N, CA, C and O atoms as a MOPAC input file, in Angstrom:
PM7 MOZYME 1SCF
protein

 N     -4.63700 1    -0.54100 1    23.48100 1
 C     -4.22000 1     0.57700 1    24.31300 1
 C     -3.58800 1     0.38100 1    25.37500 1
 O     -4.26100 1     0.28300 1    26.40100 1
 N     -1.85200 1     0.24200 1    25.48100 1
 C     -1.19100 1    -0.42700 1    26.86800 1
 C     -1.30400 1    -2.52100 1    26.73700 1
 O     -0.86400 1    -3.41500 1    27.46000 1
 N     -1.89900 1    -2.51800 1    25.78900 1
 C     -1.80600 1    -4.11800 1    25.59200 1
 C     -3.19300 1    -4.45900 1    25.98500 1
 O     -3.53700 1    -5.63900 1    26.05100 1
 N     -4.08600 1    -3.39300 1    26.27500 1
 C     -5.39800 1    -3.71100 1    27.05100 1
 C     -6.56300 1    -4.24000 1    25.93200 1
 O     -7.61500 1    -3.60200 1    25.98500 1
 N     -6.52400 1    -4.93200 1    25.29400 1
 C     -7.78900 1    -5.07700 1    24.23400 1
 C     -8.90900 1    -4.67300 1    24.60900 1
 O     -9.50600 1    -3.80900 1    23.96700 1
 N     -9.51400 1    -5.33700 1    25.95500 1
 C    -11.06500 1    -4.98800 1    26.55600 1
 C    -11.00000 1    -2.90300 1    26.47600 1
 O    -11.87100 1    -2.25700 1    25.89300 1
 N     -9.94500 1    -2.33900 1    27.10300 1
 C    -10.22600 1    -1.47100 1    26.84600 1
 C     -9.89900 1    -0.60500 1    25.97500 1
 O    -10.09400 1     0.59700 1    26.15500 1
 N     -9.10000 1    -1.32700 1    24.40500 1
 C     -9.11400 1    -0.55200 1    23.47300 1
 C    -10.85800 1    -0.70000 1    22.66700 1
 O    -11.29300 1     0.15300 1    21.89400 1
 N    -11.33800 1    -1.48800 1    22.92600 1
 C    -12.97700 1    -2.49100 1    22.41100 1
 C    -13.58800 1    -0.84500 1    22.90400 1
 O    -14.12200 1    -0.03800 1    22.14300 1
 N    -13.34500 1    -0.67400 1    24.26300 1
 C    -14.39600 1     0.45600 1    24.39600 1
 C    -14.03100 1     2.11000 1    24.24100 1
 O    -14.58500 1     3.17800 1    24.50000 1
 N    -12.71300 1     1.63000 1    23.63700 1
 C    -12.50600 1     3.25100 1    23.76400 1
 C    -13.21200 1     3.18100 1    22.55500 1
 O    -14.11600 1     4.00200 1    22.40500 1
 N    -12.83100 1     1.80100 1    21.02800 1
 C    -13.39000 1     2.32900 1    19.96600 1
 C    -14.85400 1     2.32400 1    20.04700 1
 O    -15.42900 1     3.13900 1    19.32600 1
 N    -15.58900 1     1.53000 1    20.81500 1
 C    -16.92000 1     1.69200 1    20.82600 1
 C    -17.49700 1     3.15000 1    20.99700 1
 O    -18.27800 1     3.72600 1    20.23900 1
 N    -17.06100 1     3.50700 1    21.90000 1
 C    -17.57300 1     5.05500 1    22.15900 1
 C    -17.00100 1     6.00600 1    21.19500 1
 O    -17.92300 1     6.12300 1    20.38700 1
 N    -16.31300 1     6.54400 1    20.90300 1
 C    -15.53500 1     7.34000 1    19.67900 1
 C    -16.27700 1     6.76100 1    18.69600 1
 O    -16.96000 1     7.62000 1    18.13900 1
 N    -16.45600 1     5.54000 1    18.19000 1
 C    -16.80200 1     5.56800 1    17.02800 1
 C    -18.40800 1     6.07700 1    17.34000 1
 O    -18.75900 1     7.07900 1    16.71700 1
 N    -19.53900 1     5.36800 1    18.39100 1
 C    -20.41800 1     6.14100 1    18.12600 1
 C    -20.72400 1     8.17900 1    18.46900 1
 O    -21.42000 1     9.00800 1    17.88300 1
 N    -20.15300 1     8.23200 1    19.21200 1
 C    -19.67700 1     9.88400 1    19.77900 1
 C    -19.31000 1    10.55400 1    18.37200 1
 O    -20.10800 1    11.23200 1    17.72600 1
 N    -18.35300 1    10.35000 1    18.08900 1
 C    -17.67200 1    11.18300 1    16.58900 1
 C    -18.84800 1    10.75500 1    15.90000 1
 O    -19.22000 1    11.75800 1    15.29100 1
 N    -19.73900 1     9.70100 1    15.62800 1
 C    -20.51000 1     9.87500 1    14.19400 1
 C    -21.85200 1    10.75500 1    14.12500 1
 O    -22.45200 1    11.48700 1    13.33800 1
 N    -21.95600 1    10.25100 1    15.39600 1
 C    -23.37600 1    11.86400 1    15.58900 1
 C    -22.85000 1    13.00000 1    15.95600 1
 O    -23.76400 1    13.82400 1    15.94500 1
 N    -21.66100 1    13.59300 1    16.34200 1
 C    -20.83700 1    14.85500 1    16.44000 1
 C    -20.64700 1    15.09300 1    14.48000 1
 O    -21.04100 1    16.16500 1    14.02100 1
 N    -20.19200 1    14.29300 1    13.74900 1
 C    -20.19300 1    14.72800 1    12.39400 1
 C    -21.01100 1    15.10500 1    11.59400 1
 O    -20.92300 1    15.99200 1    10.74500 1
 N    -22.37000 1    13.99500 1    12.01600 1
 C    -23.92000 1    13.86500 1    11.53500 1
 C    -24.69700 1    15.52500 1    11.22400 1
 O    -25.19400 1    16.08400 1    10.24600 1
 N    -24.36500 1    15.99300 1    13.18500 1
 C    -24.93300 1    16.73200 1    13.64100 1
 C    -24.38800 1    18.49500 1    12.59500 1
 O    -25.06000 1    19.25500 1    11.89800 1
 N    -22.85700 1    18.49600 1    13.01100 1
 C    -22.26500 1    19.56800 1    12.50900 1
 C    -22.62700 1    19.48100 1    10.57900 1
 O    -22.58900 1    20.52500 1     9.92700 1
 N    -22.89400 1    18.37000 1    10.02200 1
 C    -23.02000 1    18.08400 1     8.60700 1
 C    -24.37900 1    18.99600 1     8.60300 1
 O    -24.19700 1    19.99700 1     7.91100 1
 N    -25.58600 1    18.94300 1     9.13000 1
 C    -27.03900 1    18.91300 1     9.77600 1
 C    -26.89300 1    20.52300 1     9.70800 1
 O    -27.43900 1    21.30700 1     8.93200 1
 N    -26.06600 1    20.75000 1    10.67200 1
 C    -26.75300 1    22.72300 1    10.83800 1
 C    -25.29700 1    23.36200 1     9.60100 1
 O    -25.45100 1    24.56500 1     9.38800 1
 N    -24.34100 1    22.90400 1     9.02600 1
 C    -23.99700 1    23.17300 1     8.23100 1
 C    -24.79300 1    23.56700 1     6.82400 1
 O    -24.70600 1    24.34100 1     5.87000 1
 N    -25.74400 1    22.35400 1     7.42600 1
 C    -26.77200 1    22.83300 1     5.50500 1
 C    -28.49300 1    22.65200 1     5.70500 1
 O    -29.43300 1    22.24800 1     5.02000 1
 N    -28.24100 1    23.31300 1     7.33100 1
 C    -29.67600 1    24.20500 1     7.37500 1
 C    -29.87900 1    25.14100 1     6.76400 1
 O    -30.85100 1    25.78900 1     7.15200 1
 N    -29.43000 1    25.46500 1     6.04800 1
 C    -29.87400 1    27.10200 1     5.01200 1
 C    -30.90200 1    26.09000 1     3.78200 1
 O    -31.28300 1    26.75100 1     2.81600 1
 N    -31.21100 1    25.00500 1     3.79400 1
 C    -30.91300 1    24.80300 1     2.68800 1
 C    -32.17000 1    23.41700 1     2.61200 1
 O    -31.81800 1    22.26400 1     2.36500 1
 N    -33.38600 1    23.74300 1     2.82700 1
 C    -34.48300 1    22.85100 1     2.70500 1
 C    -34.81800 1    21.63800 1     2.26600 1
 O    -35.33800 1    20.62500 1     2.73300 1
 N    -34.12100 1    22.22600 1     0.61900 1
 C    -34.62900 1    20.83900 1    -0.00700 1
 C    -33.64200 1    19.35200 1     0.08700 1
 O    -33.53000 1    18.43900 1    -0.73100 1
 N    -33.01100 1    19.55100 1     1.43100 1
 C    -31.87100 1    19.01600 1     1.64200 1
 C    -31.74500 1    17.96800 1     2.91400 1
 O    -31.59100 1    18.61300 1     3.95100 1
 N    -31.76500 1    16.45000 1     3.15500 1
 C    -31.82100 1    15.82900 1     3.91900 1
 C    -30.37500 1    15.24400 1     4.16100 1
 O    -29.92100 1    14.64500 1     3.18600 1
 N    -29.50000 1    15.30900 1     5.36900 1
 C    -28.14700 1    15.07900 1     5.40100 1
 C    -28.34300 1    13.17100 1     5.94000 1
 O    -28.88800 1    12.78800 1     6.97500 1
 N    -27.98600 1    12.67600 1     5.33400 1
 C    -27.80500 1    10.91100 1     5.41600 1
 C    -26.78400 1    10.10600 1     5.99200 1
 O    -25.62900 1     9.96200 1     5.59000 1
 N    -27.13700 1     9.78500 1     6.61900 1
 C    -25.61300 1     8.74100 1     7.01300 1
 C    -25.58800 1     7.24100 1     6.07400 1
 O    -26.49300 1     6.43300 1     5.86900 1
 N    -24.37100 1     7.25600 1     5.68300 1
 C    -24.24600 1     6.30800 1     4.54500 1
 C    -23.93000 1     5.04900 1     4.96900 1
 O    -24.30500 1     4.09800 1     4.28400 1
 N    -23.21400 1     4.83900 1     6.12700 1
 C    -23.40700 1     3.43500 1     6.77000 1
 C    -21.07800 1     2.99600 1     6.49600 1
 O    -20.52100 1     1.92100 1     6.72100 1
 N    -20.58900 1     3.97900 1     6.11700 1
 C    -19.63100 1     4.00300 1     5.87800 1
 C    -18.33600 1     4.60100 1     6.57600 1
 O    -17.97800 1     5.69600 1     6.14500 1
 N    -17.70400 1     4.12200 1     7.43300 1
 C    -17.11400 1     4.88200 1     8.20300 1
 C    -15.62500 1     3.97300 1     8.64200 1
 O    -15.49000 1     2.76500 1     8.45000 1
 N    -14.65500 1     4.82600 1     9.22800 1
 C    -13.43400 1     3.89400 1     9.54000 1
 C    -12.66900 1     4.59900 1    10.98600 1
 O    -12.35800 1     5.79000 1    10.95900 1
 N    -12.52200 1     4.12600 1    11.67800 1
 C    -12.00200 1     4.55500 1    13.04800 1
 C    -10.68600 1     4.17600 1    13.33300 1
 O    -10.69000 1     2.95700 1    13.50700 1
 N     -9.34100 1     4.73100 1    13.49000 1
 C     -8.33300 1     4.32000 1    14.18100 1
 C     -7.53700 1     4.99400 1    15.28300 1
 O     -7.25400 1     6.19200 1    15.30000 1
 N     -7.19900 1     4.07300 1    16.22500 1
 C     -7.01800 1     4.41300 1    17.59300 1
 C     -5.63700 1     3.89600 1    17.71200 1
 O     -5.33400 1     2.70600 1    17.79800 1
 N     -4.50000 1     5.31800 1    17.70900 1
 C     -2.80500 1     5.19000 1    17.51700 1
 C     -2.62100 1     5.74800 1    18.95200 1
 O     -3.06900 1     6.76400 1    19.48400 1
 N     -1.72200 1     4.63700 1    19.46000 1
 C     -1.17600 1     4.69900 1    21.11200 1
 C     -0.05400 1     5.20800 1    21.02300 1
 O      0.96100 1     4.59400 1    20.69400 1
 N     -0.11300 1     6.23600 1    21.27100 1
 C      1.41600 1     7.47400 1    21.37500 1
 C      2.21000 1     7.26000 1    22.53500 1
 O      1.85300 1     6.40800 1    23.34800 1
 N      3.27700 1     7.95000 1    22.72000 1
 C      3.95100 1     7.57500 1    23.58200 1
 C      3.17100 1     8.27000 1    24.87000 1
 O      3.02700 1     7.79300 1    25.99600 1
 N      2.69400 1     9.60100 1    24.33200 1
 C      2.52300 1     9.87900 1    25.50300 1
 C      0.40600 1    10.15200 1    25.38100 1
 O     -0.13200 1    11.06700 1    26.00500 1
 N     -0.01600 1     9.63600 1    24.91300 1
 C     -1.24000 1     9.43500 1    25.10200 1
 C     -2.00400 1     8.75900 1    23.51700 1
 O     -1.38900 1     8.17900 1    22.62200 1
 N     -3.06300 1     8.97600 1    23.55000 1
 C     -3.94200 1     8.52200 1    23.01200 1
 C     -4.69400 1     8.91000 1    21.52700 1
 O     -5.85500 1     9.25500 1    21.74800 1
 N     -4.33100 1     8.94900 1    19.99800 1
 C     -5.19900 1     9.82200 1    18.76400 1
 C     -6.25600 1     9.28400 1    18.34800 1
 O     -5.88900 1     8.49400 1    17.47800 1
 N     -7.24700 1     9.24300 1    18.44000 1
 C     -8.66500 1     8.88900 1    17.47200 1
 C     -8.48800 1     9.82100 1    15.92200 1
 O     -8.26500 1    11.02900 1    15.84700 1
 N     -8.65800 1     8.87400 1    14.79300 1
 C     -8.77100 1     9.51600 1    13.42400 1
 C    -10.08400 1     8.85800 1    13.12700 1
 O    -10.02600 1     7.63100 1    13.05100 1
 N    -11.41800 1     9.49100 1    12.91700 1
 C    -12.44800 1     9.32000 1    12.52300 1
 C    -12.44300 1     9.79800 1    10.70300 1
 O    -11.86000 1    10.75800 1    10.19900 1
 N    -13.12100 1     8.97400 1    10.16200 1
 C    -13.69200 1     9.38700 1     9.00300 1
 C    -15.05900 1     8.56400 1     8.43400 1
 O    -15.11700 1     7.35400 1     8.65300 1
 N    -15.93200 1     9.09700 1     7.85000 1
 C    -17.06900 1     8.61600 1     7.86600 1
 C    -17.88300 1     9.79300 1     6.54100 1
 O    -17.67000 1    10.99800 1     6.40800 1
 N    -18.90700 1     8.82600 1     5.65200 1
 C    -19.61500 1     9.17800 1     4.39200 1
 C    -20.51500 1     9.40700 1     5.18300 1
 O    -20.75000 1     8.93500 1     6.29500 1
 N    -21.33400 1    10.61000 1     4.21200 1
 C    -22.61700 1    10.76200 1     4.07000 1
 C    -22.81500 1    11.15800 1     2.27600 1
 O    -22.10600 1    11.19600 1     1.27000 1
 N    -24.11200 1    11.38100 1     2.62500 1
 C    -25.41700 1    11.75600 1     1.20100 1
 C    -26.19000 1    12.87500 1     1.85400 1
 O    -26.82700 1    12.79900 1     2.90400 1
 N    -26.03900 1    13.91000 1     1.08300 1
 C    -26.64400 1    15.31600 1     0.89300 1
 C    -27.89900 1    14.55600 1    -0.23900 1
 O    -27.68100 1    14.23900 1    -1.40900 1
 N    -29.02100 1    14.42100 1     0.40300 1
 C    -30.05900 1    13.71000 1    -0.33300 1
 C    -31.42100 1    15.06400 1    -0.25300 1
 O    -31.76300 1    15.87000 1     0.61200 1
 N    -31.87300 1    14.75000 1    -1.60700 1
 C    -32.89100 1    15.37000 1    -2.17400 1
 C    -33.59500 1    14.93800 1    -1.01600 1
 O    -33.41700 1    13.85800 1    -0.45500 1
 N    -34.76600 1    16.22000 1    -0.52800 1
 C    -35.59300 1    15.77100 1     0.85800 1
 C    -36.93800 1    15.33500 1    -0.04400 1
 O    -37.82200 1    14.81700 1     0.63900 1
 N    -37.26100 1    15.48400 1    -1.65000 1
 C    -38.33600 1    14.61000 1    -2.57500 1
 C    -37.93600 1    13.50100 1    -3.38500 1
 O    -38.32500 1    12.99900 1    -4.44000 1
 N    -37.03200 1    13.28400 1    -2.54700 1
 C    -36.55000 1    11.88300 1    -3.95200 1
 C    -35.98900 1    10.90000 1    -2.97200 1
 O    -35.07300 1    11.00000 1    -2.15600 1
 N    -37.16700 1     9.47500 1    -3.42600 1
 C    -37.48400 1     8.26600 1    -2.90700 1
 C    -36.37100 1     7.09200 1    -3.02600 1
 O    -36.24600 1     6.01800 1    -2.43800 1
 N    -35.45700 1     7.87900 1    -4.23900 1
 C    -34.05400 1     7.34100 1    -4.68000 1
 C    -32.56900 1     7.34300 1    -3.18900 1
 O    -32.72400 1     7.86200 1    -2.08400 1
 N    -31.70200 1     6.85300 1    -3.51100 1
 C    -30.82900 1     6.82200 1    -2.43700 1
 C    -29.72000 1     7.39000 1    -3.49100 1
 O    -29.03600 1     6.58800 1    -4.12700 1
 N    -29.57300 1     8.69700 1    -3.64500 1
 C    -29.00300 1     9.45800 1    -4.60600 1
 C    -28.76800 1    10.59400 1    -4.22900 1
 O    -29.82600 1    11.00100 1    -3.74800 1
 N    -27.70800 1    11.67100 1    -4.12600 1
 C    -27.32000 1    13.02600 1    -3.73900 1
 C    -25.71800 1    12.69600 1    -3.62100 1
 O    -25.14000 1    11.61700 1    -3.48900 1
 N    -25.27700 1    13.88500 1    -3.71000 1
 C    -23.89900 1    14.41500 1    -3.75000 1
 C    -23.38800 1    13.59600 1    -2.38700 1
 O    -24.00400 1    13.41400 1    -1.33700 1
 N    -22.31200 1    13.24900 1    -2.69300 1
 C    -21.27400 1    12.28500 1    -1.15400 1
 C    -20.50700 1    13.22300 1    -0.33100 1
 O    -19.84200 1    14.02800 1    -0.98300 1
 N    -20.44100 1    13.31400 1     0.93800 1
 C    -19.51500 1    13.90400 1     1.91500 1
 C    -18.39500 1    13.69800 1     2.37900 1
 O    -18.36000 1    14.32200 1     3.43900 1
 N    -17.05000 1    12.97700 1     2.14900 1
 C    -16.48000 1    12.58900 1     3.59400 1
 C    -16.05300 1    13.82800 1     4.84200 1
 O    -15.64300 1    14.96200 1     4.59400 1
 N    -16.26300 1    13.28700 1     6.07600 1
 C    -16.26200 1    13.72300 1     7.20300 1
 C    -14.72900 1    13.56000 1     7.68600 1
 O    -14.24000 1    12.64000 1     7.03000 1
 N    -13.93400 1    14.01900 1     8.44400 1
 C    -13.04300 1    13.41100 1     8.81600 1
 C    -12.53300 1    14.36200 1    10.51600 1
 O    -12.20000 1    15.54400 1    10.60400 1
 N    -12.62700 1    13.48000 1    11.48800 1
 C    -12.31000 1    14.28300 1    12.69200 1
 C    -10.78200 1    13.18900 1    13.83600 1
 O    -10.62500 1    12.00200 1    14.12200 1
 N    -10.12200 1    14.29800 1    14.08200 1
 C     -9.42000 1    13.76300 1    14.84300 1
 C     -9.18400 1    14.71500 1    16.33400 1
 O     -9.03600 1    15.92700 1    16.49200 1
 N     -9.22800 1    13.48300 1    17.38400 1
 C     -9.32800 1    13.49900 1    18.70900 1
 C     -7.51500 1    13.23300 1    19.33600 1
 O     -7.13200 1    12.08000 1    19.53600 1
 N     -6.87600 1    14.04700 1    19.50200 1
 C     -5.75500 1    14.03900 1    20.03400 1
 C     -5.60800 1    14.26900 1    21.06800 1
 O     -5.67200 1    15.42100 1    21.49700 1
 N     -5.33800 1    13.12700 1    21.87300 1
 C     -5.34900 1    13.38500 1    23.33000 1
 C     -3.96300 1    14.13300 1    24.38600 1
 O     -3.94600 1    14.72500 1    25.46600 1
 N     -2.75400 1    13.64800 1    23.22500 1
 C     -1.88700 1    14.27100 1    23.90100 1
 C     -2.01500 1    15.66200 1    23.53400 1
 O     -1.56100 1    16.55700 1    24.24700 1
 N     -2.38300 1    15.79100 1    22.87000 1
 C     -1.92900 1    17.85000 1    22.47900 1
 C     -3.24200 1    17.94200 1    23.22300 1
 O     -3.26100 1    19.17100 1    23.29500 1
 N     -4.26500 1    17.59700 1    23.78100 1
 C     -5.80900 1    17.90000 1    24.01100 1
 C     -6.20900 1    19.10700 1    23.08300 1
 O     -6.19900 1    20.31900 1    23.29900 1
 N     -6.66900 1    18.15700 1    21.65900 1
 C     -7.47700 1    19.20900 1    20.48200 1
 C     -8.17500 1    18.59500 1    19.94900 1
 O     -7.81300 1    17.42100 1    19.87300 1
 N     -9.15100 1    18.83600 1    19.46400 1
 C     -9.93700 1    18.24200 1    18.16900 1
 C    -10.01100 1    18.61900 1    17.23500 1
 O    -10.32400 1    19.77500 1    17.52300 1
 N     -9.96800 1    18.58600 1    15.98800 1
 C    -10.25600 1    18.91900 1    14.96000 1
 C    -11.07200 1    17.67600 1    13.94100 1
 O    -11.19700 1    16.45800 1    14.06700 1
 N    -11.53800 1    18.68500 1    12.88600 1
 C    -12.93900 1    18.21300 1    11.78300 1
 C    -12.48100 1    18.96900 1    11.12300 1
 O    -11.76200 1    19.94100 1    11.35700 1
 N    -13.27800 1    18.14700 1     9.35900 1
 C    -13.24600 1    19.23800 1     8.10700 1
 C    -14.05500 1    18.26400 1     7.55500 1
 O    -14.33200 1    17.15000 1     7.99900 1
 N    -14.46200 1    18.90200 1     6.36600 1
 C    -15.34900 1    17.91800 1     5.27900 1
 C    -15.17600 1    17.79100 1     4.31400 1
 O    -15.06800 1    18.89500 1     3.78000 1
 N    -15.02700 1    16.76500 1     3.43200 1
 C    -14.98200 1    17.45500 1     1.67400 1
 C    -15.58600 1    18.38500 1     1.08400 1
 O    -16.30400 1    18.90500 1     1.93800 1
 N    -15.72400 1    18.93700 1     0.04700 1
 C    -16.44600 1    19.53400 1    -0.62000 1
 C    -17.61100 1    18.32200 1    -1.72500 1
 O    -17.22200 1    17.86100 1    -2.79800 1
 N    -18.85200 1    18.06100 1    -1.18600 1
 C    -19.55900 1    17.12000 1    -2.10500 1
 C    -19.39100 1    16.88600 1    -3.36600 1
 O    -19.21500 1    17.64900 1    -4.31500 1
 N    -19.48100 1    15.45100 1    -3.26600 1
 C    -18.77900 1    14.73700 1    -4.66500 1
 C    -20.24400 1    13.78400 1    -5.55800 1
 O    -20.94400 1    13.05200 1    -4.85700 1
 N    -20.50500 1    13.89600 1    -6.86600 1
 C    -21.66800 1    13.13200 1    -7.24900 1
 C    -21.23400 1    11.81600 1    -6.91400 1
 O    -20.14400 1    11.26300 1    -7.06500 1
 N    -22.22200 1    11.46300 1    -6.46900 1
 C    -22.46200 1     9.40000 1    -6.20300 1
 C    -22.48900 1     8.75300 1    -7.55800 1
 O    -23.27700 1     9.09100 1    -8.44200 1
 N    -21.60600 1     7.82700 1    -7.67500 1
 C    -22.01600 1     7.17900 1    -8.97500 1
 C    -22.66500 1     6.27300 1    -8.63100 1
 O    -23.16600 1     5.51900 1    -9.46500 1

C-alpha cells in the first residue's frame, strides 16, 4: 500500500479477521432454517490486497463446511465464500458457491 509494508499488514490483518467473521455469519443466517446443520470454518482462506490508482480493493475467499449437527466426523458439503471490498467505488459485494460434496 503505497510502499508501506506495515500499513498493508495492518489492513490485511483486520480485513482477514473481519471478512472471515462477516462471511461466516452470513452463511449461518442463510442456513438458520436447517436445524440439522452447523456451519464450520474450514480454515482455508485467501486475501488479496490490490492497490489501485484511486484506492484499495480487497478480495477475500474462504471455505466453509455445512456439517451435520449429529456427526462426529469432519464431513459435509463445502461452500466457498467470496467477498470484495472496493474502496474505489465504495462498494462491498459477496456471494457463496453452491454446496459441493467434500471428498
